[in-house]
SEMISE-49242 format. One record per residue (C-alpha): x, y, z. Coordinates in steps of 0.5 Angstrom, whole numbers, plus 500, padded with zeros to 3 digits. Example, Ala and Ser with C-alpha at 12.3 -4.5 7.8 and 13.67 -1.06 7.14 Angstrom:
2
525491516
527498514
END
This chain:
155
585503960
576503960
574505967
568503972
565509975
561510981
554510979
556504974
558508968
563506964
569510961
573509955
578515954
578522953
579524946
580531943
578535937
584536933
585543929
583539922
576537926
579530926
577525932
579519935
574514937
577508943
578501940
574498946
568502945
568500938
569493939
564493944
559496939
561492933
563498929
569496924
574501922
574503915
567504915
562509915
558511922
552515924
553521929
547524933
547529938
542529944
536532946
537538950
543534953
550536955
555538949
557532944
554527940
553519940
556514936
550509933
551502931
547502925
546495925
541495931
537501929
532497925
529494932
530499936
526506939
530510934
527506927
522511927
527517927
531513922
526511918
524519917
531520914
533514910
538518906
542518912
542511913
543510906
549515906
546520901
547526904
554529904
560526909
559530915
553535913
548535919
542535918
537536923
530532925
526533932
531537935
537533934
543533929
545527925
550526920
555520917
562520917
567515915
571512921
579510918
583504919
586508925
579509929
579517927
574521923
574528920
568533921
567540918
568546923
561547922
558541923
562541930
559547932
553545930
554539935
556544940
564543940
570546937
577544936
580543942
575541946
576534950
570529950
569523954
567517951
563513955
557507955
551509954
545505951
546498947
545502941
550507942
557510946
557518948
562523947
561529952
564535953
560537959
555534964
556530971
560524968
565529966
566532973
566525975
572522970
576529972
576525979
580519976
587519974
587512970
582514964
587514958
588520954
588520946
591527943
END
């Protein structure tokens, strides 16, 4: 169950990085961002921000501030680099992964480390911009979400 929180933030759910490197993305977030299971998705870290990553809606990149960044790394949008392999550009790490029909993707443990994360870490999925939703393990929203009891937890 997603919740509107103080300050207008919208929290979808908590998800844990599983020992095999898999991670669940909440259905509500996928639906809102028009991301379909059984498709490739793009993950992106922030610049000097809390640990975690954003799930980018690929179809919205062309007319956004991210267009310049993604134009500089076309192999990412074309899925021409190995799945789950991170590439760094302008202080951010990017990769693509396959999102299965159950809403899970799997990253190599080395890529999780590049994202500042590891198996067992619990991340909060929350609305970010019209282009992406965040999955964070640290920061002020995490502390705020910990005070709320009705946020669903996926293990």
